[in-house]
Structures are given as C-alpha cells and as structure tokens.
C-alpha positions as CSV (number, residue, x, y, z in Angstrom):
1,X,73.1,75.1,121.5
2,X,76.6,74.9,120.2
3,X,78.7,77.8,119.1
4,X,80.7,76.9,115.9
5,X,82.4,79.2,113.4
6,X,80.7,82.4,114.7
7,X,77.2,80.9,114.5
8,X,74.9,79.3,117.1
9,X,73.5,76.1,115.6
10,X,70.5,74.1,116.8
11,X,70.6,70.4,117.1
12,X,70.0,69.4,113.4
13,X,69.7,65.7,112.9
14,X,68.8,65.5,109.2
15,X,66.9,67.0,106.3
16,X,63.3,67.9,106.1
17,X,60.6,65.6,104.9
18,X,60.6,67.0,101.4
19,X,58.0,64.5,100.1
20,X,55.5,65.8,102.6
21,X,56.3,69.4,101.7
22,X,55.9,68.5,98.0
23,X,52.5,66.8,98.6
24,X,51.2,69.8,100.6
25,X,52.6,72.4,98.1
26,X,50.4,70.8,95.4
27,X,47.4,70.3,97.7
28,X,47.3,74.1,98.2
29,X,46.1,74.6,94.6
30,X,42.9,72.8,95.5
31,X,42.2,75.5,98.1
32,X,42.5,78.1,95.3
33,X,40.0,76.5,92.9
34,X,37.1,78.4,91.6
35,X,34.0,76.9,90.1
36,X,32.3,73.5,90.4
37,X,34.6,71.3,92.5
38,X,35.2,67.7,91.4
39,X,34.3,64.6,93.5
40,X,37.9,64.0,94.3
41,X,38.4,67.4,95.9
42,X,40.6,66.8,99.0
43,X,40.1,69.9,101.0
44,X,36.6,69.5,102.4
45,X,36.3,73.0,103.7
46,X,36.1,74.4,100.2
47,X,32.9,74.3,98.2
48,X,31.6,75.4,94.8
49,X,32.0,79.1,94.1
50,X,31.5,81.7,91.4
51,X,29.3,79.5,89.3
52,X,27.9,82.5,87.3
53,X,31.3,83.8,86.2
54,X,31.2,85.3,82.7
55,X,27.4,85.8,82.8
56,X,27.8,89.6,82.3
57,X,29.7,88.9,79.0
58,X,27.5,86.0,78.0
59,X,30.4,83.6,78.2
60,X,31.2,80.6,80.4
61,X,34.2,81.6,82.6
62,X,33.5,79.2,85.5
63,X,36.6,77.6,86.9
64,X,40.3,78.6,87.1
65,X,42.1,79.9,90.2
66,X,41.9,82.6,92.7
67,X,45.6,83.7,92.8
68,X,46.0,84.7,96.4
69,X,43.9,85.5,99.5
70,X,41.1,87.4,97.7
71,X,38.4,86.2,95.3
72,X,39.4,87.8,92.0
73,X,40.6,85.7,89.1
74,X,43.6,87.5,87.4
75,X,44.6,86.0,84.1
76,X,48.3,87.0,84.1
77,X,49.4,85.4,87.4
78,X,47.1,82.4,86.8
79,X,48.8,81.8,83.4
80,X,52.3,82.2,84.9
81,X,51.2,79.7,87.6
82,X,50.2,77.1,85.0
83,X,53.4,77.7,82.9
84,X,55.7,77.2,85.9
85,X,53.7,74.2,87.1
86,X,54.0,72.7,83.6
87,X,57.7,73.3,83.5
88,X,58.0,71.5,86.8
89,X,55.9,68.6,85.5
90,X,58.1,68.4,82.3
91,X,61.5,68.7,83.9
92,X,60.9,66.7,87.0
93,X,58.4,64.2,85.7
94,X,60.3,61.2,87.0
95,X,60.7,62.7,90.4
96,X,57.0,63.6,90.7
97,X,56.1,60.1,89.6
98,X,58.3,58.5,92.2
99,X,56.8,60.8,94.8
100,X,53.3,59.8,93.7
101,X,52.4,63.4,92.8
102,X,52.4,63.3,89.0
103,X,48.7,62.8,88.7
104,X,48.0,65.6,91.2
105,X,50.2,68.2,89.4
106,X,48.6,67.3,86.1
107,X,45.2,67.9,87.7
108,X,46.4,71.2,89.0
109,X,47.6,72.2,85.5
110,X,44.4,71.1,83.8
111,X,42.3,73.0,86.2
112,X,44.0,76.1,84.8
113,X,44.1,75.1,81.1
114,X,40.4,74.1,81.1
115,X,39.7,77.7,82.1
116,X,42.0,79.2,79.5
117,X,40.2,77.3,76.8
118,X,37.0,79.0,77.9
119,X,38.7,82.4,78.2
120,X,40.0,82.1,74.7
121,X,36.8,80.6,73.1
122,X,35.9,83.8,71.2
123,X,37.8,84.6,68.1
124,X,40.5,87.4,68.6
125,X,39.4,87.9,72.2
126,X,40.8,86.8,75.5
127,X,39.0,87.2,78.8
128,X,41.7,88.2,81.4
129,X,39.9,89.0,84.7
130,X,36.8,88.1,86.5
131,X,35.8,90.1,89.6
132,X,36.3,93.7,90.6
133,X,39.2,94.0,93.0
134,X,37.9,97.2,94.6
135,X,34.6,95.7,95.4
136,X,36.2,92.4,96.5
137,X,38.5,94.2,98.9
138,X,35.5,95.8,100.6
139,X,34.2,92.4,101.9
140,X,36.0,89.7,103.8
141,X,34.0,86.7,102.8
142,X,34.5,83.1,101.5
143,X,34.3,82.7,97.7
144,X,31.4,80.3,98.3
145,X,29.4,83.2,99.8
146,X,30.1,86.0,97.4
147,X,27.1,88.2,96.4
148,X,26.4,90.0,93.2
149,X,27.5,89.8,89.6
150,X,31.2,89.7,88.8
151,X,32.7,92.0,86.3
152,X,34.7,90.7,83.3
153,X,37.7,92.2,81.5
154,X,38.8,91.3,78.1
155,X,41.6,92.1,75.6
156,X,41.0,92.3,71.8
157,X,42.2,94.4,68.9
158,X,40.7,97.5,70.4
159,X,41.9,96.8,73.9
160,X,45.3,95.1,73.5
161,X,47.2,93.3,76.2
162,X,50.3,91.7,74.7
163,X,52.0,90.5,77.9
164,X,48.9,88.6,79.2
165,X,48.2,87.1,75.8
166,X,51.8,85.9,75.6
167,X,51.7,84.4,79.1
168,X,48.5,82.6,78.3
169,X,50.1,81.3,75.1
170,X,53.1,80.2,77.1
171,X,50.9,78.4,79.6
172,X,49.0,76.4,77.0
173,X,52.1,75.6,75.0
174,X,53.9,74.4,78.1
175,X,50.9,72.4,79.3
176,X,50.5,70.8,75.8
177,X,53.9,69.2,76.4
178,X,52.7,67.8,79.7
179,X,49.6,66.1,78.2
180,X,50.8,65.1,74.7
181,X,52.1,61.6,75.7
182,X,48.8,60.4,77.2
183,X,46.1,62.9,76.0
184,X,47.1,64.0,72.5
185,X,43.7,65.4,71.6
186,X,43.7,67.7,74.6
187,X,47.4,68.7,74.0
188,X,46.6,69.6,70.4
189,X,43.6,71.6,71.5
190,X,45.9,73.6,73.8
191,X,48.6,74.1,71.2
192,X,46.1,75.2,68.6
193,X,45.0,77.9,71.0
194,X,48.5,79.1,71.8
195,X,49.4,81.9,69.5
196,X,52.7,83.7,69.3
197,X,52.8,87.2,70.7
198,X,56.0,89.1,70.3
199,X,57.5,88.2,73.7
200,X,60.5,86.0,74.4
201,X,58.8,83.8,77.0
202,X,55.9,82.8,74.8
203,X,58.1,82.2,71.8
204,X,60.4,80.0,73.8
205,X,57.6,77.8,75.0
206,X,56.0,77.6,71.6
207,X,59.4,76.6,70.1
208,X,59.9,74.1,72.8
209,X,56.5,72.6,72.2
210,X,56.5,72.6,68.4
211,X,60.2,73.0,67.2
212,X,58.8,75.2,64.4
213,X,61.5,77.3,62.7
214,X,59.5,80.6,62.7
215,X,59.5,80.7,66.6
216,X,63.2,80.1,66.7
217,X,63.7,82.8,64.1
218,X,61.7,85.3,66.2
219,X,63.8,84.4,69.3
220,X,67.1,84.8,67.3
221,X,66.2,88.0,65.4
222,X,63.4,90.0,67.0
223,X,63.0,89.1,70.7
224,X,63.9,91.4,73.5
225,X,66.0,90.0,76.4
226,X,68.2,91.4,79.1
227,X,70.5,90.5,82.0
228,X,68.4,90.3,85.2
229,X,68.7,89.2,88.8
230,X,65.2,87.9,89.4
231,X,62.5,85.6,88.0
232,X,58.7,86.2,88.7
233,X,55.4,86.5,86.9
234,X,56.2,90.1,85.9
235,X,59.8,89.5,84.8
236,X,60.4,86.3,83.0
237,X,63.7,86.8,81.0
238,X,65.7,84.5,83.3
239,X,63.3,81.7,82.8
240,X,63.5,81.9,79.0
241,X,67.3,82.2,79.2
242,X,67.5,79.0,81.2
243,X,65.2,77.2,78.8
244,X,67.2,78.4,75.8
245,X,70.5,77.5,77.4
246,X,69.3,73.9,77.3
247,X,68.8,74.2,73.5
248,X,72.2,76.0,73.2
249,X,74.0,73.1,74.9
250,X,72.1,70.7,72.7
251,X,73.6,72.3,69.6
252,X,71.6,75.4,68.8
253,X,74.7,77.7,68.8
254,X,72.7,80.8,67.7
255,X,71.3,81.0,71.2
256,X,74.7,81.7,72.9
257,X,73.7,85.2,74.0
258,X,70.8,83.7,76.0
259,X,73.2,81.3,77.7
260,X,75.5,84.1,78.6
261,X,72.5,86.0,80.1
262,X,71.5,82.9,82.1
263,X,75.0,82.7,83.5
264,X,74.7,86.4,84.4
265,X,71.5,85.7,86.3
266,X,73.4,83.0,88.3
267,X,76.3,85.4,89.0
268,X,73.9,88.2,90.0
269,X,72.2,86.1,92.6
270,X,74.9,83.8,94.2
271,X,76.2,85.4,97.4
272,X,79.8,84.1,96.7
273,X,79.9,85.6,93.2
274,X,82.0,88.7,92.7
275,X,79.1,90.1,90.6
276,X,76.2,89.4,93.0
277,X,73.6,92.2,93.2
278,X,70.8,91.0,95.4
279,X,70.3,91.5,99.1
280,X,70.2,88.6,101.6
281,X,68.8,88.8,105.1
282,X,71.1,88.2,108.1
283,X,69.7,84.7,108.1
284,X,70.5,84.1,104.5
285,X,67.2,84.6,102.7
286,X,67.1,86.2,99.3
287,X,65.2,89.4,99.8
288,X,64.1,91.7,96.9
289,X,61.1,93.7,98.1
290,X,58.3,93.8,100.6
291,X,55.1,91.9,99.7
292,X,55.2,88.2,98.7
293,X,59.0,88.2,98.8
294,X,59.0,84.4,98.9
295,X,58.0,84.4,95.2
296,X,61.5,85.6,94.4
297,X,62.9,82.9,96.7
298,X,61.0,80.0,95.1
299,X,61.6,81.5,91.6
300,X,65.4,81.7,92.1
301,X,65.5,78.2,93.8
302,X,63.6,76.7,90.9
303,X,65.8,78.2,88.2
304,X,69.0,77.3,90.1
305,X,67.7,73.7,90.5
306,X,67.0,73.4,86.8
307,X,70.2,75.1,85.7
308,X,72.1,72.8,88.1
309,X,70.8,69.8,86.4
310,X,71.6,71.2,83.0
311,X,75.1,72.0,84.0
312,X,75.6,68.5,85.2
313,X,74.1,66.9,82.1
314,X,76.3,69.0,79.7
315,X,79.4,69.0,81.9
316,X,79.3,72.8,82.2
317,X,80.2,75.4,84.9
318,X,79.2,79.1,85.4
319,X,82.1,81.5,85.4
320,X,81.6,84.7,87.5
321,X,84.8,86.8,87.2
322,X,87.6,84.8,88.9
323,X,85.3,82.2,90.3
324,X,83.6,79.2,88.9
325,X,80.5,77.5,90.1
326,X,79.4,74.0,89.3
327,X,76.1,72.0,89.5
328,X,76.6,71.2,93.2
329,X,77.2,74.8,94.1
330,X,74.0,75.9,92.4
331,X,71.9,73.1,94.0
332,X,73.4,73.9,97.4
333,X,72.1,77.5,97.1
334,X,68.7,76.4,95.9
335,X,68.4,73.9,98.8
336,X,69.4,76.5,101.3
337,X,66.7,78.9,100.2
338,X,64.0,76.2,100.4
339,X,65.3,74.9,103.7
340,X,65.0,78.5,105.1
341,X,61.3,78.5,104.1
342,X,60.7,75.1,105.6
343,X,62.2,76.0,109.0
344,X,66.0,76.2,108.9
345,X,66.1,79.9,109.7
346,X,66.8,82.3,112.7
347,X,63.2,82.0,113.9
348,X,63.2,78.2,113.7
349,X,59.7,78.3,112.1
350,X,58.2,77.1,108.9
351,X,56.7,79.4,106.3
352,X,54.5,76.7,104.8
353,X,51.1,76.3,106.4
354,X,50.6,72.9,108.0
355,X,54.2,71.8,107.7
356,X,57.1,71.7,110.1
357,X,57.6,73.6,113.3
358,X,55.4,76.6,114.3
359,X,53.9,77.1,110.8
360,X,51.7,80.1,110.1
361,X,48.2,79.9,111.5
362,X,46.8,83.2,110.3
363,X,47.2,83.2,106.5
364,X,45.8,86.3,104.9
365,X,43.1,84.3,103.0
366,X,39.4,84.7,102.9
367,X,38.5,81.1,102.4
368,X,40.7,79.8,105.2
369,X,39.9,82.5,107.7
370,X,36.1,82.5,107.5
371,X,34.3,79.5,108.8
372,X,31.7,77.6,106.8
373,X,28.4,79.5,107.0
374,X,24.9,78.3,106.9
375,X,22.7,79.6,104.1
376,X,20.9,81.9,106.6
377,X,24.2,83.2,108.1
378,X,25.7,83.7,104.6
379,X,22.7,85.8,103.5
380,X,23.0,88.0,106.6
381,X,26.7,88.8,106.1
382,X,27.4,92.5,106.4
383,X,30.6,93.4,104.5
384,X,31.9,96.1,106.9
385,X,31.4,93.8,109.9
386,X,33.0,90.9,108.1
387,X,36.4,92.5,108.8
388,X,35.5,92.7,112.5
389,X,34.3,89.1,112.7
390,X,37.0,87.4,110.7
391,X,39.8,89.6,109.2
392,X,40.8,91.3,112.4
393,X,40.3,88.4,114.7
394,X,43.5,87.5,116.4
395,X,43.1,83.7,116.3
396,X,44.2,80.8,114.1
397,X,42.2,80.3,110.8
398,X,39.4,77.8,111.2
399,X,40.4,76.1,108.0
400,X,44.0,75.0,107.5
401,X,45.4,76.3,104.2
402,X,47.6,73.3,103.9
403,X,50.7,73.7,101.8
404,X,50.5,77.5,101.3
405,X,53.8,79.2,101.4
406,X,53.1,82.7,102.8
407,X,54.8,86.0,101.9
408,X,57.4,85.4,104.6
409,X,59.7,87.4,106.9
410,X,61.1,90.9,106.4
411,X,64.6,91.8,105.3
412,X,65.8,91.3,108.9
413,X,64.2,87.8,109.3
414,X,61.4,89.1,111.4
415,X,57.9,87.7,111.0
416,X,54.4,88.5,112.4
417,X,51.9,85.7,112.0
418,X,49.0,88.1,111.7
419,X,46.3,88.0,109.1
420,X,46.3,91.8,108.9
421,X,49.9,91.8,107.7
422,X,49.3,90.7,104.1
423,X,52.9,91.2,103.0
424,X,54.0,88.5,105.4
425,X,51.0,86.1,105.6
426,X,49.3,86.2,102.2
427,X,50.0,83.1,100.0
428,X,49.9,83.1,96.2
429,X,49.6,80.4,93.6
430,X,52.8,81.5,91.9
431,X,54.9,81.2,95.1
432,X,53.9,77.6,95.3
433,X,54.1,76.8,91.5
434,X,57.8,77.7,91.5
435,X,58.4,75.6,94.7
436,X,57.0,72.4,93.3
437,X,59.8,71.4,90.9
438,X,62.7,71.8,93.4
439,X,60.7,70.1,96.2
440,X,60.2,67.2,93.8
441,X,63.9,67.0,93.2
442,X,64.7,67.3,96.9
443,X,62.1,64.6,97.7
444,X,64.1,62.1,95.7
445,X,67.7,63.4,96.0
446,X,67.4,64.0,99.7
447,X,64.9,61.4,100.7
448,X,64.2,61.3,104.4
449,X,65.8,58.3,106.1
450,X,64.3,56.7,109.2
451,X,65.7,58.5,112.3
452,X,65.1,61.2,114.8
453,X,63.1,64.3,113.8
454,X,64.9,67.6,113.2
455,X,64.7,69.1,116.6
456,X,65.7,72.7,116.2
457,X,66.6,74.7,113.1
458,X,67.2,78.0,114.8
459,X,70.4,79.7,113.7
460,X,71.9,82.9,114.9
461,X,74.1,84.1,112.1
462,X,77.2,86.1,112.7
463,X,77.5,89.7,111.5
464,X,80.1,88.6,109.0
465,X,77.5,86.7,106.8
466,X,77.9,88.0,103.3
467,X,75.3,90.5,102.2
468,X,74.8,92.9,99.4
C-alpha cells in the first residue's frame, strides 16, 4: 500500500469490467420474474410461479416482477423499474447495442409492460398489487412453492390512486418509445393505454412519446415541481427536470424553470458544490437513509450520466454559486459512485452479487436463499420453521442472485453480509434499473483493455474528505 495525499491507495491497475457488470445487472431481472417463464430463461434455478395470480378478482394477472426479496408484486415500484429501464434503453440504445444487451433490456421491459396491459385491461380500473405483504412476510419460501390464494388490490373511481396510475402511464409511454421502431403495433397498444394523470413525471413521458400540445400545456401551466436532492421511485421530480432540460435546450424555452431545477439538483448533490446538501460516507458514497440506500446512489449516478451527455451535446455547464461544473465533472462523479458499488471502496468489496471481489453471498432474497424443493418437500414446508431452515442460516445462498445490487453499507462504509440484515443485503429491481444506463455508458466509454486485473480497491480516506 502507498500513502499519497493523505489517503492509502491499493494497487489499482485499471477500470472495472463494466460490460460484465452491465450484462449481470440486466440478468438480475430474470431472477425477479413472476409467472410462466420463457424457454430462453437464463437462470435455471428459477421456475414458474404465481400462475393463479388474479384469480380472486377473475382477471389474469400472471406475470410481472417481484420487486425485491419477497414474493409480492407491487405496481408502483414495478412501474418505476420499467420507466427507468426504458429511459436507459432510449438514451443509451447505441451503447447497449454495442454491448450486445439491447435485446435483453427490451425483454426485461416487455416482461413488465405485458403485465401492465393485463393490469389495465378493465375499463377505468388498474390492478396495483398482488399478494398480501403481511402473510408473505410470515413465510420464507421460494415463489415457486407459495401456497394459498393471493389477494388483489385495485384502484378505480371509488378507490383512487393518482401516483401509481401516473407511474404506470409513464412506464407504458416510455416503453412505447423503446418499441415503436420495430414493433409499432405493440408500441401503439402501450401508448393507447397510457393516460395522463395530473403528475409531472407522467406528463413528461407522454409528451416525450407523443409531442401532443395538451401534455406540454399541462407541464407548463398546471404541473407541480420542486427543487430536490434525490431521485427515486417515490420522488421523481429530478428525473422529469432532466428530461425537460433536454427539450429546453432543443428550443422549448417555456421549460426554463425545469432546467433551473435540474441544475439545482446537480448543485445539491455534487460534493464540491457550495450548495451541496447530501451526506457522503467517509469513503465517498452518497448516503441518504438506511434501507436500500444504493437506490439513491444509482439514481443520482444515472441522472448525472444523462445530464452530463446533455451538457456536452448542447455546450452547457452547471453554475453553482461561484463554481461551474461541466460534462466531465458530472460524469466523474457518476463513475465514482458506480465504482464504489463495484469495489472501489474502503472495504475493497463489490456490492453486486456475482461480480468483482468478495461480492455478497447472503442476499436477503427468498428465491436465492431457499434451495429447489421436491414436490413432497415443498408440500411439507412449515412457515415458522422456514425462517430457521433458510432465513437465519449463516451460509451462502444456494442460488446465486447474479447481478443484484444489494442495499449496501451504512453511512460509515460498514457492511454485514448477512441475510437477516435486509437494509444492507436486500436487492430491488429499481436499484438495478437505474444502474443499467450508466453501466452501458461506462462499458463503451471505459472499455476494459487487456491487462492485469484490478488487484485491490481498498482505500482508507483521510478525515479531510468533504462531507455534508
């Protein structure tokens, strides 16, 4: 180890294999599939599951995704997953094509949109959840071996749910752009189902997909927006602001406020900005709150990557007080955050399952942690004992959850690879969906050259590292 500038640096001989990380990050979605699996399913330890979903409501709700380590299908995070995957497929289409992953990301998107078409098949009704989370959390079992009927939740005129309806609209509108050049019929079907709800995120995607004036007028006159310092499935303003900044720089000058708000997001996050608001761990990881914190990391990294490209294309910079930041500054920040997750951190370990050095082995995930069971053994499963047999067992998962980015370390860079610590070891679809785009960019802009492997990414940072 060599001491340099107040930091201990390991022998780092190059970048990560971002193409491998990209491939595995998309593969993870196959582990989250619900329903009848296709012949080209690549993870052999998964099987068909939840083939009676929707039966209680007399509707076919088979398919879609389990969003995390449990066996419930939640419509809101699933829709956000599809929206952000679609955004990556649109914005980084050429990079995904070069990496050989364009077909796989399209398959991942379609697995979600096929489900949304079923969930929206009844007039003025949207099915938004399948499975009871209370009952689900009382049994640690693979989705293939679930017992009993699964409850169904819906929204309609009597039971409104504006945000989830809007996110589902955004997902189908964004996905329609992905498919319209080679499957116009399917793209039209998605767009016809996408209806405007009075939320900025949905209106932005609907305008992007259709360029209809009424969506733009809603954005300009009636939408609610705000300056924020994070982007995730529950707070999407920054994503809309970045999308609308593209339109602003292309000549839609009525959207200037959104561009200013996008700049504010950048200034609120960048550690070197005089206006930065968010906390960074001693090792440099953006840290907002306990529980799946890596979603905020991949969300920020993705937006910074997209905004970096837009700044470069339109010859722009972001001004934060007396400092200016250009495209390269933003991309350097985004890369640093992703590099931390892939192994360039104080612990010298990867937070993506099956990738890099010392990756997690005990992901908080039912399907990965419970071995395949015979029909006889599955029938004999006792839910209380399932936690003894599989949840609490201090051993690597029998099935590798390849590509899953887990919740990650705490605010001090500490990490426990224990299945029982869900805030650190549980993966989610939306952590990965926001990682795909920037990994595609890194896979092409920082392609791995032949040479020695990266030997050690451990870094002991000095106490002078800038924090908030």
